[in-house]
Structure formats: C-alpha cells, structure tokens
N, C-alpha and C positions, 0 to 999 in steps of 0.2 A: 237617539239610543243613550241613556244614562252613562255618564262616565267617558264617552267618546268624544274625540276632539276632530271635528271635520275639518283638517287642515286643507292648505291650498291643493294638495294633490289627492285629498281624499284618504291619506293614509294616517292612522292613528299613530301618534308618536312624532309628528313633525312634518314639516314640508319636504324634507329631504328623503322621506320615506325610510329612514333608518330602522323605524319599528316593525316594518313588513318588508324585507328585502325583495320578495316576489310579487308585492302587491301590483294589481293591474287596475287602469283606468279604462273602462269601455267607454269610448268617446262617441259612440253612434248606436244609442238604444231607442227603438220606437215603442211608445205605447198610445193606444187610442180608445176612444170611448164613443160608440156610436150614438149614444145619447147626447153628446156634447157637441159634435160637429158632423158635417155631411160626408167627408172622406169620398169625394165623388170617384176617385181614381180606384177605390176599392171594387166598384162595380166590374171592372175588368180584371181584378186580381185573382188569384187561386182561391177556391172555396174555403180552404182553412183559414185564410186571412179575413174574410168577410165576416168578422165578429169583433167584439171588444177584447182588446188584449190588455191585461193588466200587469203590474210589476210582481204579483204573487205568483204568476205563472212562470216567471224565470228567476226569481230570487234564489232558489236553491241551486240552480245551474251557474249562476254567477258566482256563488260562495265557493262552489267546488272548483272553479277555475281561478280563484283568488282575487276576484275583483273586489276592490274597496270603494271605488267612486264609479258613478255612471253619470254620462251625459244624456239627457232625453232630448231626442230631435224631432221637431215639429213634423206632422204628417198632413197638415191641411193649412191652407193659407187663410186662417180665421183667428181672431182673438180668443174666441172660445176654446180652440185646440190648445193654444199657448197657456191660457189659464188653467186648463186640465193638467197640463204638464207640471206647472208651477205648484199645484196642489198635490199632485203625485210626489214630486220632489220633497215637499215638506214631510208628507207622510213617510217616504222611505227614510229620512233622516230622523224620524221619531223612532223607527224601528218596528218590527212585528209585534203584534199583542202577545205579551206573555213570553217573550224570548228576545234573543239578541241577533245580530247580523253582522257579517264581515262588511257589509255594504253601508258606509256611515256618511257618504256624501252624494248628493245628486243635485245636478245643475240642469240648465235648459237652454238649447238653442231653439229660440222661438221665432214667431213671425212679428214682423211689424209692416205696416202699409208702405212699402218703399215708394210707390207711386204718388204719397202725399207727404212732402218733406215737413209741412208744418204739423201734421199728425205724428210723425216720426219724432220730431223735437219735443212735442208735448209728452210723447210716451217715455222717451228718455229722461225726461225730469221727472217721472212719477214713480214713486218707490214701490207701489203696488204693481205697476206694469214691468218693472224691471226687478222684481224679486226672483232671486236664483237665476236670473237671465245672465248667460255668459256668451252668447252669440246670437245672430240673427240669420234667418234662412228664408228664402222664397222659392217655391217649386218651380223654377225657371224651365225646367225640362218638360213642364205641363203647360207653359205659355204659348198661346198661339202665335205670339210675336216673338221670333228668334231674337230680335234686338232689344228686349226688355230692359237688360243691363245697361243699355246704351241711351236709354231714354234720358232727357235732360232733368226731368224731375227725379228720376231714380239716382242719377249722379249727384244731386243735390243731397238726397237722403245717404248716400253713401260717404259724402263728406262728413255728414253729420255723425256717421257711426265711427269714422276715423277719429274725430275728435272727441267722442265719448269714450272709445275703447274697445266695444264688442266687435269681434271679427265677423265676416260674411262668410257663411257656408255656401258653396255652390255644388248642387247635386248632379249627378249622372251627366256628366260634361261631354263624353265623347259620343260622335265627333262634333255635335253641334255647338258645345259652348266652350271647347277647349281654347279657341283663339280669343274668345271673349274674356275667359279667366285672365289670359295674359293681358289683354287691353285694359281690362278693369285694374289689375294690379299696378300696371304702369301709370295709368291715369290717376289713381289713388294712392300715392306712395305710403301715405300715413295709414292705410286700412290694411289690416291683417286679412287675407283671403284664405280660406280654407277649402281645398279641393277635395270634395268627398269621393270615397271609394276609387282614388287614383285616376278619377275620370272615367271609370268603368271600361277598363281596356278590353278589346275584342280577343279575349285569350283563346289561342288555338287557331286563330285566322291568320295564316301566313301573309296574305296579301294586305289585311287592314293593320297588323300590329306596328309596321314600320311608321306609318303616319302618326299613331298614338305615341310612339317612342319619341318621335321628333316633336310633336306637341308639347309632350312632358318635358322634354329637355328645355325648350323655350320658357315654359312655366316655371320650371325649378331655377332658371336664371333670374328670376324676380325674387329678391330677398324677402319681399313681404308675403310670400305665398307658402303656406303649409299644407301638407296632403294627409289625408286619411288612408292607411292601409287597411281597408274595411270593404265589405261588400264583394269580395273577389270570388268567392267560391260560387256565386251566381252570376259571374261574368264570363260570356263565352263558354268554353269547355271547362272552367273552373280551376284549370291547372296554373295556380297563381305565383308558385315559388319564383320564377324567372323575373315576373313583374315587380314582385316585392322586393327582389334584390337590385333591380334596376333603380327603383325608387330611393332605395338606400344610398346607390352610388350618386344619384343625381341631387337628391336633396339634403342628405346627411341626416343622422338620427335625431338631431335637435330640431328639424323641421317635418318630422313623421310622428304620427300617432295612430294606435291601433283602435278598431272599433268592430262590434259584432254585426251590425245592421239587423239585429233580431227585431222581430220574428221572420223577416224575410231572410231566409237561410236555405241551403240546399234542401233540407227537410224543414218545412215551414213549423215554427214554433219550436224548433229544436236547437237549442244555443250551441250545443257542442258540435253539431253536424258541420258548421263552418268556422266559428271561432276557436275552438280547441285546435284544428290542424294549423290555423293562422298563427296561434300562439306558439305552437310547437316549432313552426318554422321560424318565427322571429327570434326564438330563444337559442336558435343555432348561431346568431350574430355574436359580435363581441359583448362582454357583460356590460360595458358602459353604453354601447348603443341600445341593448335590451332595456336598460333601465330609462334611457330617454324615450324610447318608442312606446314602452308599455305604460309610462306615468309622467316622466318628467317634462316632456314637450306639452302635455295637456295641463299640467300644472302652471306653465308659463303662459299658454295661449287662452285658455278658458278660466278666466279669473273673475271673480265678482269685486266689485268696489270694495275696498278695505281688507282684501286678502294680503297676507304677507308675501313679500317677494320670494319666489322660490330659492332654495339654495343654489349656489353655482358650484 
C-alpha cells in the first residue's frame, strides 16, 4: 500500500506499535484455493468450508477489528499451498485495487518437507521459498504416524529450523501431541515451538480438562514454547475464558499471541463470531499484557530475515 510501512509488528508507525495503540496481529488466518492444492481434509469438513476462501472475503471484518497484520497459516502439506499463501501475502501488502486497507503486513507459516532434511536445507537457502516465510508447520494431527515429530530425519530438519530461525507451529495437539510438544521443545532448545490453539482444550469436559491443564503446565515450563490463544470457540463447548486466563498465568503475556483461525469459526466464514469475543476477553487483561498478546509477541516470534528487532 503506498505510504505504508509494514514494520516488524505490522503496525504503521514503527515496531513498537506507537502509531496504532489498539492494533492487532491475527497470527492464525487460513486461505486456500482448490485450484492450487488438494486439501484432502476438506472432504470431511463442513460444507461452507469446501470452497476456495480468499482474503477479500475477510478483509473488511479484519479492518473492523483493528487488525494491521495477518499471518497466513498453511492448510495443506504441499509446496503449492505455501506458494499460494506467499502470493496472497504479497497481494495483501500491495493493498486492494482502488483503495487502502489497515492490513499492511502479511506473512506465512508454510510447509516444508520435514521428512527430508536435505530438501529443508535447500529450501531455507532459497529466497523464493522463504519469501514472507516466518514459520513452518506440518499437519501432524492428520499424520497416521503419531510419532512423526520423533522421526530421526524430522529431528534433523528441526535442528535446521533452529539454526535458521523460523519457529515450528504444532496444530491441534490435545491429547495426541501435547507430550510430543514438550519433548520436541526439550530436545531442540534452540527451536521456538508454537502451540496452536492452546492445544485445543476439551472445554466443558470436566473429566478431560485436568489432563489438558497438567500437560499445558509442563509445556509452559519449556521457555522456548509460545502458545496461540486461538481456535478456542470451536473447542469443546467454546467457553474459553478460563482456559485463556490459565494460559496467561502459565506462559505470561510475552509468550502468548492471538489468532482467529478463520474461516474455521463457530459460524464458518464469520470472523466476528469467534475472534471478536476472544479479543474482547483479552482486552480485560492488564494493558501491557493486551499489547503483548495482541501484537508484541507476534512481532518478536514471527520475523522475516532483516526485520528490525522489536522495541522492548
């Protein structure tokens, strides 16, 4: 967008967000194009989701909620899906035709073939493959092998990520991958691990929540793990307030960040149905915590090479 400065936290006016006190980074936004990748999991998804979803379908709602930066998160374990997100990120930053947008920065958590360390090394050295790339994710929750992250070749790839800098996002971890998140974090202390959606707590399930709480506490004890307060309105009964507060207690604000998980929301394709209530709850916290969780943590964790260091 002409005149915009897509800074490290996506806020016009500088990395400390001084130019937009209420600015928000949505760290978990999905876009997909059925012409670009297979998205096999969509076959079992709700009918409204079984279509191409583009940024123009959510831009106005993001603007209304004060979002200035988005992190586009992969939805298929293919190079084609990641390339699609990279093109989308460039288009978002160029701005809409004939107008302006508050969303001035877009980045990508993409896919790399973690089972092939040589290919990961090659990709990390390729400016085209790493364009707008600020993180890596694999759909481990869809993997037939529950020990995917424990494979020796995957461990080699994670060491390469630790060396290069991009964090690893781990999706939908409860209960299958919560222990693995802790193990991966301890095995690779130089790697930043991002726990998506607080591990999808079984909200409203009085018998299962204590296990989630105990697992989250052990994960939070790993200083290299950051968690996303995201996707909670579709977890269990969706009553997320206590779980979000517990995450703040365990991780601290500087290791939490918010995300919408659009278009997968209580009402599909309706950003406000899940993200607006989440932001409203987060904004009941202390002002410094709100600033960290809504944008500051993302500025520190999701960085491109050459980004200025966030203000402290």
